C-alpha positions as CSV (number, residue, x, y, z in Angstrom):
1,M,131.5,103.7,90.2
2,P,128.7,101.8,91.9
3,Q,128.0,99.8,88.7
4,L,131.1,97.2,90.0
5,N,129.5,97.2,93.3
6,P,127.2,94.3,92.3
7,P,125.7,93.8,95.7
8,P,123.5,96.7,96.3
9,W,122.2,96.4,92.9
10,F,121.3,92.3,92.7
11,Y,119.2,93.6,96.2
12,I,117.1,96.1,94.0
13,L,117.2,93.8,91.2
14,I,115.6,91.0,93.2
15,F,113.1,93.2,94.8
16,S,112.1,94.3,91.1
17,C,111.4,91.0,90.3
18,L,109.2,89.8,93.6
19,V,107.4,92.5,93.1
20,F,106.2,91.7,89.6
21,I,105.9,88.6,90.0
22,L,103.6,88.6,93.4
23,I,102.2,91.8,93.6
24,I,101.8,93.2,90.0
25,P,99.3,90.6,88.8
26,H,97.0,90.2,91.5
27,K,96.4,94.3,90.4
28,V,96.0,92.7,87.5
29,V,93.5,90.7,87.7
30,A,91.8,92.2,90.2
31,H,90.9,95.0,87.9
32,T,87.3,95.7,87.0
33,Y,85.7,97.5,84.1
34,P,83.9,100.5,84.8
35,N,81.0,98.9,82.3
36,P,80.3,95.5,82.0
37,P,79.9,94.5,78.4
38,T,77.0,93.9,76.7
39,S,76.1,91.5,74.7
40,K,75.5,92.0,70.9
41,T,71.8,92.4,69.0
42,T,70.8,89.8,66.2
43,E,69.3,92.3,64.4
44,S,70.7,93.2,61.0
45,P,71.2,96.8,60.5
46,N,69.2,98.3,57.9
47,T,71.6,98.5,54.5
48,E,68.4,99.9,52.4
49,S,69.9,103.0,50.3
50,S,68.7,106.7,50.8
51,T,67.6,108.5,47.8
52,W,69.6,111.9,47.7
53,P,67.6,115.2,46.6
54,W,70.5,115.7,44.1
C-alpha cells in the first residue's frame, strides 16, 4: 500500500508547500484587473416620483 511508504509522499508534501508559499503569492499580487476602478460621482440620484398614466 503506497500510503504506508512515507518518503515519496513527504517529498510531494514539501514540494506542494513550497509552491503554495513561494510561487502562488507572487502570481496573486501581480494580478491586474482589466478595468481600473473608477471613483463614484458625488451627485445624488434623481429621486422624484414618477406619475403613472393609470
